[in-house]
N, C-alpha and C positions, 0 to 999 in steps of 0.2 A: 518705251512703248507709248502709243497713244491710248487714250481712255478706252476706245473701242477695242484695241488690241488686248488691253488688260481684261476687259469684260470677257472676251473670248478665252483668254488664257486661263482664267479662274472660274469658268462656268463648266462644271463637270458634265452637265446635261448636253452640252454641245459636242462633247467628245464621246459620249456613250452611244451605244447602238440603239437601245430602245428603253430609256429610263422609265417611262410611264408603265410599260409592261413589267419591268422589274419590280417597281413599287407595288403594283397591283398584285402580282404573284406573291410577293412577300407578305402583303397584308392578308391574302387568302390563307397562306400557310400559317400565319399567326392566329387567325380566327379558328382554324381547325385544331390547332394545338390547344388553344384556350378551352375549346369545347370538351376535349378529352382529358385535359390536365389543367384544372382551374387554378390560376395563380392567387396568392394572397395579395390584397391591395394594402400597402402600408403607407402611412402619411409621415412626412418628416417636417411638416410645417403647416401653416394655416391656409396657404394659397392653393388655388385650384390645380396648379401645375406642380405642386410639391408632393408627389406621390411616387410609389414604386410598385411595379408588378413583380412579385417574388415567386418564382417557380422552385418548388422543393422536390427532391427525388423521392421515389416511393418509400424508401427507408425512413424518411423524415430526418435523417442524420447525414447531412452532406459532408463529403470529404473535403470540399473547398467551395468557394463561391466566386462567381464572375459577376461583377457589377458593370453594366454596359450603358453608355450614353449615346443616344441616337444622333444622327446628323441633321442636316436641313439648314445649314448656314446660320445657325443661332436664331432662326425666324420661322421655321416650318417643322412639321412632323411632331410626333410625340412618342411616348414609350412603346406604344403598341407596334410601332414600325419595326422594332427589333425583337418582339416576342418570339417570332418564328425561330430565332437563333437558339433558343433555350433547349430545343430537342436534343442536339448533340451533347450538350453539357449534362443534361438530365440522364441520358443513357450511360454516361460515365460516372454517375453517382454524385455529380456536382449540383449545387443550387445555382440558379441564374436569375439576375435581377435586371429588368429593364427600367431605367430611371427617367422619370419626367423632370423637367426643369423649366422655369419661366422663360419666355421667348421675347425677342425684340418685336416691335418697338416698345412694348410695355416694360420690359426689363433690360437693364444694361448687361454687357458681358461680365462686368465685375460682379453683378448680382447673381448671374448664372453660376459663376465659379464658386461663390459662397454657398449657393443652394446645393451644388454637387458635393461640396465638402460635408454639408449637413446630412445629405442622403447617405453618403458612405459611412458617416459616424453612426447613423441608425442601423445600417446593415451590419456594421461591425458588432454592435450590441446584440442584434438578433442572432448573428452567427455564433457568438460566444455562448448564447443560451442553447443552441442546437448542438454544437460540437466545438469545444474549446481548443481542440488541436487542429481545426480546419484553417486553411490558408485563405487569404483574401486577395483577389486580383481585380484590377480595374482596367476597363477597356472603353473604346469609343470609336465611332466612325465619323470621318470628315470633321465637321465642327465639334462633334462629340469627342474626337481624339484630341483636339485642341483643349477642350475643357478638362478632360481627364488629366492631361499633362500639366496644365496650369494649376489644377487642384493640388498637385504634389510639389509645387514650387513656392518659394518665398517663405517668410516667417510664419505664415499660417498654413503652410503646406501640409498635406496629409502625411502621416507616418504609418508604418506597419503594413504597407501595401507590398505584397510579395512579388508582383510583376505588373507591368503596364503593357496592354495590347492596343496598339494605335494603328487603326486601319484607314488608309487613304486620307491622312490628316493634313491640316494646314497649320503651320507652326510659325509663320511670319505674316502678320496681318497688315504690314505696311503697304504692300501692293494693292490692298483692297480699298484703300481710302478714296481713290479716284474712280472706283467702279460703281455700277448699279447696286452691287451687293451691300454697299455701305449706307444706302438710303435709309433703311430702318435702324441701322446700327449707330449712326451719328459719330463715327470715329474721326478724330483728328490725328495728325501724325504723331503727336506726343503720346496719346492714349494707345494708338496702334502699336507703338514701340513697347510701351509698358506691358501690353497684353500679348506680346509675342514671345513664346518660349525661347525662340532662337536668339532673343536679345537678353536672356536672363542667365544667371549662373546655374549650371546643370549638375554640379557635383552633388552626390548623395541621393540621387534618384534610384528607385528600384530598377531591376533589369527591364529593358525595353524589348518588345518584339514589334517591329515596324513592318507593315504590310502594304503593298500597293498592287493594283491591277495593271496588267500590261497596257490596257487602254485608258488608264487614268490620264488626265491632262499632264503634259510634260512638266508644267510648273509644280504640280503635286509631287511628281517623282523627284524633282530637284530639291524640294523642301525636305522630303523624307531622307534623301541622301545626305543633305546638309546636317539634319538632326543626328543621323547615325554617326557622322564624322565628329560632331561636336560632343555628343555624349561619350563617345569612345575617348576623345581627348580629355574628358573629365573623369575618365576611368570608371565609367558606368557600363556594365555588360549590355551589349546591344546586338540585335540580329535583324537584318533587313531582308525581307522576302518579296519577290515580285511574282505574282501568280499569273500564269499564262492564260490567254484567251478569256479575260474578264475585264470589266470596266469598273467605274467608280461605284456603280449601284449593285450589279449582280455579284460583285466580289463577296458580299456578305453571305451568299449561298455557297461559296466555294471554300470557306475557311476550314471545313471539316476535311478537306483534301490537301491541306497544307503539308509540305515536307516537315517531318519531325513531330507531327502530331500523331497520337495514338488513341485508340478507343478507350484505353484505360486512363489516359491523362491528356485531355484535350488542351491543356495549357502548355504542353511540351516540357521537357526536362531542362530547367534552366542551366544545370551543370553541363549539359551537352552543347550549350550555345558557344559561338565563336568567342575565344578569349579576348579580353580587352587588348587593343593594340594590334591584333592580327587582322588581316584582310579576309573577308568571306570568300 
């Protein structure tokens, strides 16, 4: 591919129907939710971007917690972008945490991964005080899906995560090196490979739920399919879902309609997932 072709292939906004409208609608939904259900603001570091919006159910004792990392190609948006998602999880008695992390060009992707690990450690401690029997789940959208997965890999990888929810993620950064996306990231080929989950050992991960929208860029579909194949080969339970009639941005408003999700358990029942080695 030429650089121009790669720019197009890895630019979700060029494949979406109206990404500006989606972001504006989601921001408005988040504002309305925060007005009627004020989140706690937790800090996990001294930086301005090291904070968490924690939404707790009315009971104050969550059955589980979903920690979620926003997208924005490691350089845009903040935790408020995913606050609107908390509504479905709260209704099911879960806690929901929208996680801020430092952005490029001020921070490297390596620093973002470490920040996300620290944030989850703080949330694990808070969850333990609220309900010791509650499970902890980690999710992310787009670049946030990459950070969630990388946070669980390597010698410093997170443990004790019950499942990973990876929405329209990017898991091989090598194609980005020659694109406009890399300008604030400053990746070379060696770092891009080191920061690509698809170039790392994947054994030992928690169960994965991979989700793409029908109108996500084909390159994003291909990476999710590749990851699904690789984790299955590593004997990690995985489920790949493609949601009809949604794109890279409005997909976040459709997760409550996913097959297999129920009002009682929005994380879906891991035991009902496709067995390792079977085809979905």
